[in-house]
VMD Tcl script that builds the backbone (N, CA, C; Angstrom):
set m [mol new atoms 369]
animate dup $m
set s [atomselect $m all]
$s set {name element resname resid chain x y z} {
  {N N UNK 1 A 93.670 266.636 124.391}
  {CA C UNK 1 A 94.761 265.886 124.993}
  {C C UNK 1 A 95.411 264.964 125.624}
  {N N UNK 2 A 96.083 263.775 124.542}
  {CA C UNK 2 A 96.529 262.208 124.647}
  {C C UNK 2 A 96.491 262.131 125.571}
  {N N UNK 3 A 96.061 260.628 125.816}
  {CA C UNK 3 A 96.142 260.596 127.088}
  {C C UNK 3 A 97.366 259.045 127.089}
  {N N UNK 4 A 97.827 258.417 126.111}
  {CA C UNK 4 A 98.714 258.194 125.639}
  {C C UNK 4 A 100.613 258.517 124.670}
  {N N UNK 5 A 100.514 259.398 125.462}
  {CA C UNK 5 A 101.545 259.640 125.459}
  {C C UNK 5 A 103.313 259.395 125.294}
  {N N UNK 6 A 103.776 259.931 123.987}
  {CA C UNK 6 A 105.686 259.507 124.360}
  {C C UNK 6 A 106.633 260.236 124.624}
  {N N UNK 7 A 107.493 260.499 124.767}
  {CA C UNK 7 A 108.648 261.596 124.891}
  {C C UNK 7 A 109.658 261.346 123.844}
  {N N UNK 8 A 109.728 260.773 122.936}
  {CA C UNK 8 A 110.464 260.304 121.875}
  {C C UNK 8 A 112.037 260.434 122.091}
  {N N UNK 9 A 112.727 261.558 120.953}
  {CA C UNK 9 A 114.121 261.345 121.140}
  {C C UNK 9 A 114.018 262.761 121.909}
  {N N UNK 10 A 113.328 263.770 122.173}
  {CA C UNK 10 A 113.200 264.890 122.106}
  {C C UNK 10 A 113.296 265.518 123.960}
  {N N UNK 11 A 114.081 266.268 124.218}
  {CA C UNK 11 A 114.271 266.553 125.837}
  {C C UNK 11 A 113.386 267.708 126.314}
  {N N UNK 12 A 112.962 268.158 125.538}
  {CA C UNK 12 A 111.524 269.215 126.414}
  {C C UNK 12 A 110.441 268.123 127.012}
  {N N UNK 13 A 110.228 268.271 128.310}
  {CA C UNK 13 A 109.209 267.637 128.654}
  {C C UNK 13 A 108.408 267.720 128.071}
  {N N UNK 14 A 107.744 269.075 128.479}
  {CA C UNK 14 A 106.352 270.026 127.624}
  {C C UNK 14 A 106.136 269.183 126.921}
  {N N UNK 15 A 107.186 268.236 125.330}
  {CA C UNK 15 A 106.429 268.255 124.442}
  {C C UNK 15 A 106.074 266.686 124.848}
  {N N UNK 16 A 106.424 266.218 125.772}
  {CA C UNK 16 A 105.988 264.673 125.948}
  {C C UNK 16 A 104.117 264.475 125.010}
  {N N UNK 17 A 103.764 265.441 126.434}
  {CA C UNK 17 A 102.629 265.423 125.926}
  {C C UNK 17 A 101.950 265.494 124.648}
  {N N UNK 18 A 101.654 265.979 124.193}
  {CA C UNK 18 A 101.910 266.458 122.654}
  {C C UNK 18 A 101.771 265.436 121.162}
  {N N UNK 19 A 102.042 264.194 121.994}
  {CA C UNK 19 A 102.449 262.777 120.582}
  {C C UNK 19 A 102.400 261.817 121.764}
  {N N UNK 20 A 101.116 261.361 120.778}
  {CA C UNK 20 A 100.489 259.893 120.976}
  {C C UNK 20 A 101.658 259.148 120.992}
  {N N UNK 21 A 101.466 257.715 121.590}
  {CA C UNK 21 A 103.028 256.835 121.616}
  {C C UNK 21 A 102.757 255.514 120.586}
  {N N UNK 22 A 101.550 256.024 120.118}
  {CA C UNK 22 A 101.346 254.820 118.718}
  {C C UNK 22 A 102.065 254.694 117.962}
  {N N UNK 23 A 102.934 253.789 117.148}
  {CA C UNK 23 A 103.410 253.932 115.652}
  {C C UNK 23 A 102.449 254.003 114.513}
  {N N UNK 24 A 102.784 255.233 113.905}
  {CA C UNK 24 A 101.657 255.430 113.099}
  {C C UNK 24 A 101.817 254.958 111.819}
  {N N UNK 25 A 102.992 253.620 111.643}
  {CA C UNK 25 A 102.710 252.696 111.092}
  {C C UNK 25 A 101.966 251.670 110.661}
  {N N UNK 26 A 101.670 251.301 111.987}
  {CA C UNK 26 A 100.270 249.996 111.880}
  {C C UNK 26 A 98.832 250.865 111.761}
  {N N UNK 27 A 98.940 251.847 112.422}
  {CA C UNK 27 A 97.533 252.992 112.293}
  {C C UNK 27 A 96.995 252.750 111.224}
  {N N UNK 28 A 98.042 253.676 110.420}
  {CA C UNK 28 A 97.587 254.143 108.770}
  {C C UNK 28 A 97.939 253.463 107.526}
  {N N UNK 29 A 97.143 253.175 106.729}
  {CA C UNK 29 A 97.802 252.029 105.638}
  {C C UNK 29 A 97.584 252.949 104.141}
  {N N UNK 30 A 97.235 252.820 102.794}
  {CA C UNK 30 A 97.481 252.566 101.644}
  {C C UNK 30 A 98.441 254.667 101.402}
  {N N UNK 31 A 98.439 255.449 102.483}
  {CA C UNK 31 A 99.759 256.204 101.947}
  {C C UNK 31 A 99.755 256.742 100.420}
  {N N UNK 32 A 99.120 257.931 99.833}
  {CA C UNK 32 A 98.917 258.061 98.504}
  {C C UNK 32 A 99.951 259.989 98.623}
  {N N UNK 33 A 100.289 260.475 98.262}
  {CA C UNK 33 A 101.621 261.765 98.619}
  {C C UNK 33 A 99.564 262.657 97.582}
  {N N UNK 34 A 99.569 262.677 97.799}
  {CA C UNK 34 A 98.818 264.537 97.279}
  {C C UNK 34 A 98.471 266.124 97.136}
  {N N UNK 35 A 99.860 266.878 97.920}
  {CA C UNK 35 A 100.256 267.433 98.691}
  {C C UNK 35 A 101.992 267.427 98.596}
  {N N UNK 36 A 102.560 268.587 98.440}
  {CA C UNK 36 A 104.097 268.678 99.242}
  {C C UNK 36 A 104.338 270.054 99.528}
  {N N UNK 37 A 105.016 270.103 100.186}
  {CA C UNK 37 A 104.748 271.931 100.897}
  {C C UNK 37 A 106.128 272.256 101.547}
  {N N UNK 38 A 106.896 272.978 101.497}
  {CA C UNK 38 A 107.537 273.860 102.519}
  {C C UNK 38 A 108.256 272.626 103.815}
  {N N UNK 39 A 106.939 272.611 104.561}
  {CA C UNK 39 A 107.370 272.317 105.708}
  {C C UNK 39 A 106.694 270.241 105.722}
  {N N UNK 40 A 106.470 270.020 103.958}
  {CA C UNK 40 A 106.393 268.105 104.547}
  {C C UNK 40 A 105.142 267.886 104.030}
  {N N UNK 41 A 105.029 265.991 103.423}
  {CA C UNK 41 A 103.818 266.036 102.774}
  {C C UNK 41 A 102.273 265.995 103.131}
  {N N UNK 42 A 101.390 265.936 102.063}
  {CA C UNK 42 A 99.891 265.785 102.862}
  {C C UNK 42 A 99.850 264.227 102.196}
  {N N UNK 43 A 99.148 263.065 103.015}
  {CA C UNK 43 A 99.127 262.213 102.273}
  {C C UNK 43 A 97.549 261.356 102.453}
  {N N UNK 44 A 96.862 261.799 101.684}
  {CA C UNK 44 A 95.267 260.402 101.939}
  {C C UNK 44 A 95.405 259.267 102.409}
  {N N UNK 45 A 95.627 258.999 103.393}
  {CA C UNK 45 A 95.731 257.636 104.102}
  {C C UNK 45 A 94.410 256.478 104.844}
  {N N UNK 46 A 94.634 255.397 105.084}
  {CA C UNK 46 A 93.545 254.418 105.440}
  {C C UNK 46 A 93.543 254.664 107.410}
  {N N UNK 47 A 92.796 254.821 108.276}
  {CA C UNK 47 A 92.545 254.364 109.228}
  {C C UNK 47 A 92.197 253.146 109.780}
  {N N UNK 48 A 93.477 251.529 110.192}
  {CA C UNK 48 A 93.058 250.073 109.466}
  {C C UNK 48 A 92.301 249.887 110.532}
  {N N UNK 49 A 92.066 251.278 111.943}
  {CA C UNK 49 A 91.047 250.442 112.953}
  {C C UNK 49 A 89.598 250.409 112.465}
  {N N UNK 50 A 89.423 252.082 112.423}
  {CA C UNK 50 A 87.723 251.786 111.425}
  {C C UNK 50 A 87.486 252.276 109.878}
  {N N UNK 51 A 88.733 252.027 108.377}
  {CA C UNK 51 A 88.758 252.458 107.635}
  {C C UNK 51 A 88.253 253.153 107.354}
  {N N UNK 52 A 88.347 254.851 108.371}
  {CA C UNK 52 A 87.880 256.014 107.916}
  {C C UNK 52 A 88.909 256.119 106.969}
  {N N UNK 53 A 89.178 257.288 105.846}
  {CA C UNK 53 A 90.046 258.022 105.254}
  {C C UNK 53 A 90.253 259.109 105.762}
  {N N UNK 54 A 91.816 259.633 106.407}
  {CA C UNK 54 A 92.234 260.633 107.107}
  {C C UNK 54 A 92.885 261.994 105.515}
  {N N UNK 55 A 93.877 262.463 106.653}
  {CA C UNK 55 A 94.471 263.227 106.025}
  {C C UNK 55 A 96.026 263.522 107.420}
  {N N UNK 56 A 97.258 263.092 106.411}
  {CA C UNK 56 A 98.088 262.500 107.555}
  {C C UNK 56 A 99.080 263.415 106.662}
  {N N UNK 57 A 99.468 264.569 107.449}
  {CA C UNK 57 A 100.933 265.598 106.811}
  {C C UNK 57 A 102.253 264.725 107.606}
  {N N UNK 58 A 102.993 264.602 106.691}
  {CA C UNK 58 A 104.309 263.917 107.590}
  {C C UNK 58 A 105.399 265.356 107.433}
  {N N UNK 59 A 105.691 265.659 108.378}
  {CA C UNK 59 A 106.996 266.701 108.707}
  {C C UNK 59 A 108.476 266.278 109.112}
  {N N UNK 60 A 109.205 266.254 108.312}
  {CA C UNK 60 A 110.339 265.505 108.741}
  {C C UNK 60 A 110.749 266.564 109.625}
  {N N UNK 61 A 112.197 266.039 110.964}
  {CA C UNK 61 A 112.720 266.910 111.752}
  {C C UNK 61 A 114.075 266.828 111.772}
  {N N UNK 62 A 114.382 265.813 110.776}
  {CA C UNK 62 A 115.976 265.384 110.913}
  {C C UNK 62 A 116.996 266.241 109.500}
  {N N UNK 63 A 117.998 266.393 109.680}
  {CA C UNK 63 A 118.974 266.866 108.524}
  {C C UNK 63 A 119.451 268.397 109.793}
  {N N UNK 64 A 119.840 269.417 107.983}
  {CA C UNK 64 A 119.418 271.293 108.679}
  {C C UNK 64 A 118.417 271.143 109.577}
  {N N UNK 65 A 119.189 271.989 110.647}
  {CA C UNK 65 A 118.042 273.012 111.261}
  {C C UNK 65 A 117.018 272.439 111.897}
  {N N UNK 66 A 117.859 271.393 112.662}
  {CA C UNK 66 A 116.739 270.005 113.005}
  {C C UNK 66 A 116.133 270.417 114.269}
  {N N UNK 67 A 117.071 271.807 114.729}
  {CA C UNK 67 A 115.887 272.111 115.912}
  {C C UNK 67 A 115.063 273.521 115.661}
  {N N UNK 68 A 115.367 274.195 114.612}
  {CA C UNK 68 A 114.464 274.767 113.827}
  {C C UNK 68 A 112.656 273.640 113.883}
  {N N UNK 69 A 113.332 272.913 113.156}
  {CA C UNK 69 A 112.482 271.988 112.305}
  {C C UNK 69 A 111.369 271.314 113.450}
  {N N UNK 70 A 112.496 271.062 114.373}
  {CA C UNK 70 A 111.475 270.507 115.505}
  {C C UNK 70 A 109.953 271.588 116.433}
  {N N UNK 71 A 111.167 272.825 116.869}
  {CA C UNK 71 A 110.300 273.890 117.248}
  {C C UNK 71 A 108.817 274.295 116.555}
  {N N UNK 72 A 109.290 274.629 115.110}
  {CA C UNK 72 A 108.229 275.029 114.116}
  {C C UNK 72 A 106.974 273.800 113.698}
  {N N UNK 73 A 107.338 272.361 114.039}
  {CA C UNK 73 A 106.512 271.350 114.694}
  {C C UNK 73 A 105.731 271.495 115.943}
  {N N UNK 74 A 106.731 271.818 117.533}
  {CA C UNK 74 A 105.742 271.633 118.527}
  {C C UNK 74 A 104.775 273.138 118.285}
  {N N UNK 75 A 105.206 274.250 117.813}
  {CA C UNK 75 A 103.940 275.769 117.643}
  {C C UNK 75 A 103.356 274.918 116.495}
  {N N UNK 76 A 103.443 274.080 115.692}
  {CA C UNK 76 A 102.119 274.306 114.964}
  {C C UNK 76 A 100.826 273.079 115.827}
  {N N UNK 77 A 101.701 271.880 116.579}
  {CA C UNK 77 A 100.436 271.402 117.376}
  {C C UNK 77 A 99.892 271.740 118.448}
  {N N UNK 78 A 100.691 273.157 119.366}
  {CA C UNK 78 A 100.427 273.126 120.399}
  {C C UNK 78 A 98.639 274.343 119.560}
  {N N UNK 79 A 99.148 275.213 118.421}
  {CA C UNK 79 A 98.544 275.753 117.773}
  {C C UNK 79 A 97.165 275.185 117.212}
  {N N UNK 80 A 97.565 274.061 116.431}
  {CA C UNK 80 A 95.687 273.024 116.573}
  {C C UNK 80 A 95.076 272.435 117.653}
  {N N UNK 81 A 95.833 272.598 119.266}
  {CA C UNK 81 A 95.000 271.908 119.581}
  {C C UNK 81 A 93.965 273.045 119.962}
  {N N UNK 82 A 94.717 274.889 119.989}
  {CA C UNK 82 A 93.642 275.392 120.624}
  {C C UNK 82 A 92.850 275.722 119.983}
  {N N UNK 83 A 93.023 275.233 118.224}
  {CA C UNK 83 A 91.840 275.854 117.279}
  {C C UNK 83 A 89.921 274.914 118.125}
  {N N UNK 84 A 89.934 275.787 118.077}
  {CA C UNK 84 A 88.282 275.311 118.343}
  {C C UNK 84 A 87.140 276.650 117.654}
  {N N UNK 85 A 86.642 276.302 116.586}
  {CA C UNK 85 A 85.851 277.479 115.080}
  {C C UNK 85 A 84.833 276.190 115.240}
  {N N UNK 86 A 83.637 277.077 114.699}
  {CA C UNK 86 A 82.754 275.333 113.717}
  {C C UNK 86 A 83.529 275.496 112.388}
  {N N UNK 87 A 84.333 276.733 111.718}
  {CA C UNK 87 A 84.601 276.481 110.094}
  {C C UNK 87 A 86.138 275.974 110.111}
  {N N UNK 88 A 86.796 275.288 111.191}
  {CA C UNK 88 A 87.807 274.671 111.330}
  {C C UNK 88 A 87.628 273.403 111.666}
  {N N UNK 89 A 88.690 272.526 111.144}
  {CA C UNK 89 A 88.635 271.385 111.453}
  {C C UNK 89 A 89.169 270.997 112.845}
  {N N UNK 90 A 89.044 269.356 113.361}
  {CA C UNK 90 A 89.617 269.268 114.671}
  {C C UNK 90 A 90.539 268.506 114.433}
  {N N UNK 91 A 91.579 269.061 114.882}
  {CA C UNK 91 A 93.003 268.632 115.770}
  {C C UNK 91 A 92.913 267.181 115.867}
  {N N UNK 92 A 93.869 265.581 115.399}
  {CA C UNK 92 A 93.147 264.537 115.813}
  {C C UNK 92 A 94.742 264.294 116.288}
  {N N UNK 93 A 95.454 264.291 116.073}
  {CA C UNK 93 A 96.744 263.880 117.424}
  {C C UNK 93 A 97.908 264.162 115.862}
  {N N UNK 94 A 98.998 263.661 117.202}
  {CA C UNK 94 A 100.589 264.028 116.638}
  {C C UNK 94 A 101.160 262.578 116.709}
  {N N UNK 95 A 101.550 261.756 115.475}
  {CA C UNK 95 A 102.800 260.723 116.269}
  {C C UNK 95 A 104.153 260.964 115.605}
  {N N UNK 96 A 104.886 260.518 116.617}
  {CA C UNK 96 A 106.364 260.436 116.172}
  {C C UNK 96 A 106.363 259.353 115.584}
  {N N UNK 97 A 107.485 259.215 114.428}
  {CA C UNK 97 A 108.259 258.226 113.846}
  {C C UNK 97 A 109.871 257.986 113.251}
  {N N UNK 98 A 110.878 257.802 113.749}
  {CA C UNK 98 A 112.273 258.063 112.575}
  {C C UNK 98 A 112.455 259.452 112.478}
  {N N UNK 99 A 112.392 260.785 113.070}
  {CA C UNK 99 A 112.706 261.693 113.265}
  {C C UNK 99 A 111.379 262.554 111.731}
  {N N UNK 100 A 109.661 261.769 112.219}
  {CA C UNK 100 A 109.479 262.697 111.424}
  {C C UNK 100 A 107.808 262.253 112.228}
  {N N UNK 101 A 107.050 263.548 112.174}
  {CA C UNK 101 A 105.679 264.022 113.279}
  {C C UNK 101 A 104.758 263.901 111.927}
  {N N UNK 102 A 103.560 263.278 112.523}
  {CA C UNK 102 A 102.536 263.320 111.894}
  {C C UNK 102 A 101.157 263.277 112.123}
  {N N UNK 103 A 101.293 264.527 111.361}
  {CA C UNK 103 A 100.445 265.268 112.070}
  {C C UNK 103 A 98.311 264.572 111.534}
  {N N UNK 104 A 97.487 264.598 112.386}
  {CA C UNK 104 A 96.363 263.457 112.375}
  {C C UNK 104 A 94.949 264.655 112.074}
  {N N UNK 105 A 94.882 265.305 111.490}
  {CA C UNK 105 A 92.722 265.969 111.762}
  {C C UNK 105 A 92.220 264.949 111.278}
  {N N UNK 106 A 90.888 265.189 111.614}
  {CA C UNK 106 A 89.848 264.358 111.529}
  {C C UNK 106 A 89.746 263.475 110.225}
  {N N UNK 107 A 88.935 262.701 110.527}
  {CA C UNK 107 A 88.272 262.791 109.302}
  {C C UNK 107 A 88.059 263.710 108.079}
  {N N UNK 108 A 88.345 262.426 106.843}
  {CA C UNK 108 A 87.657 263.378 105.331}
  {C C UNK 108 A 86.513 262.749 104.728}
  {N N UNK 109 A 86.519 261.608 105.240}
  {CA C UNK 109 A 85.800 260.983 103.648}
  {C C UNK 109 A 85.921 261.677 102.527}
  {N N UNK 110 A 84.504 260.908 101.991}
  {CA C UNK 110 A 84.899 261.071 100.421}
  {C C UNK 110 A 85.109 262.606 99.998}
  {N N UNK 111 A 84.326 263.088 100.590}
  {CA C UNK 111 A 83.640 264.725 99.861}
  {C C UNK 111 A 83.940 265.430 101.575}
  {N N UNK 112 A 84.217 265.273 102.326}
  {CA C UNK 112 A 84.241 265.514 103.644}
  {C C UNK 112 A 84.736 267.472 103.613}
  {N N UNK 113 A 85.047 267.839 103.794}
  {CA C UNK 113 A 86.295 268.488 103.845}
  {C C UNK 113 A 85.315 269.589 103.417}
  {N N UNK 114 A 85.096 269.007 101.706}
  {CA C UNK 114 A 84.278 270.776 100.866}
  {C C UNK 114 A 82.819 269.602 100.703}
  {N N UNK 115 A 82.324 269.075 101.214}
  {CA C UNK 115 A 81.245 269.651 101.181}
  {C C UNK 115 A 80.309 270.260 102.841}
  {N N UNK 116 A 81.649 270.031 103.867}
  {CA C UNK 116 A 80.935 270.917 104.524}
  {C C UNK 116 A 81.017 271.973 104.468}
  {N N UNK 117 A 82.263 272.853 103.620}
  {CA C UNK 117 A 82.290 274.139 103.244}
  {C C UNK 117 A 81.394 274.767 102.325}
  {N N UNK 118 A 80.670 273.269 101.215}
  {CA C UNK 118 A 79.630 274.238 100.266}
  {C C UNK 118 A 78.809 274.184 101.130}
  {N N UNK 119 A 77.856 273.216 102.190}
  {CA C UNK 119 A 76.768 273.425 103.038}
  {C C UNK 119 A 76.304 275.018 104.017}
  {N N UNK 120 A 78.357 274.959 104.291}
  {CA C UNK 120 A 78.581 276.223 104.894}
  {C C UNK 120 A 77.399 277.111 104.033}
  {N N UNK 121 A 78.467 277.366 102.849}
  {CA C UNK 121 A 77.705 278.781 102.167}
  {C C UNK 121 A 76.571 278.805 101.321}
  {N N UNK 122 A 76.219 277.282 101.452}
  {CA C UNK 122 A 74.047 277.770 100.701}
  {C C UNK 122 A 73.472 278.603 101.830}
  {N N UNK 123 A 74.014 278.650 103.469}
  {CA C UNK 123 A 72.867 278.810 103.956}
  {C C UNK 123 A 72.352 279.962 105.011}
}
mol reanalyze $m
mol bondsrecalc $m
mol representation Tube
mol addrep $m
């Protein structure tokens, strides 16, 4: 659990511990959209602290059905925190910025997830 959590604008005190307090726009640069779905968009980005290539999933919780969107984000983050299996990627944190949650899985590297799955299939 990140020790640098923030409460954001949300009234749920239990949700505060789910989010990192850092500004994601200062941590991640060169965002390029690589996919889009009903819950948001996924981007390639660069972590400016160590130049790692990362994936960022941005999910907005503004507009219509704000509360439902917020609850979906809470559920997803809690689920990701609980995942512990060698065939799943590790959850790395979630940040809030202007009614948007930035969910960050681990670094992907150039071939990260693809090559890891390929190696597992050949064992």
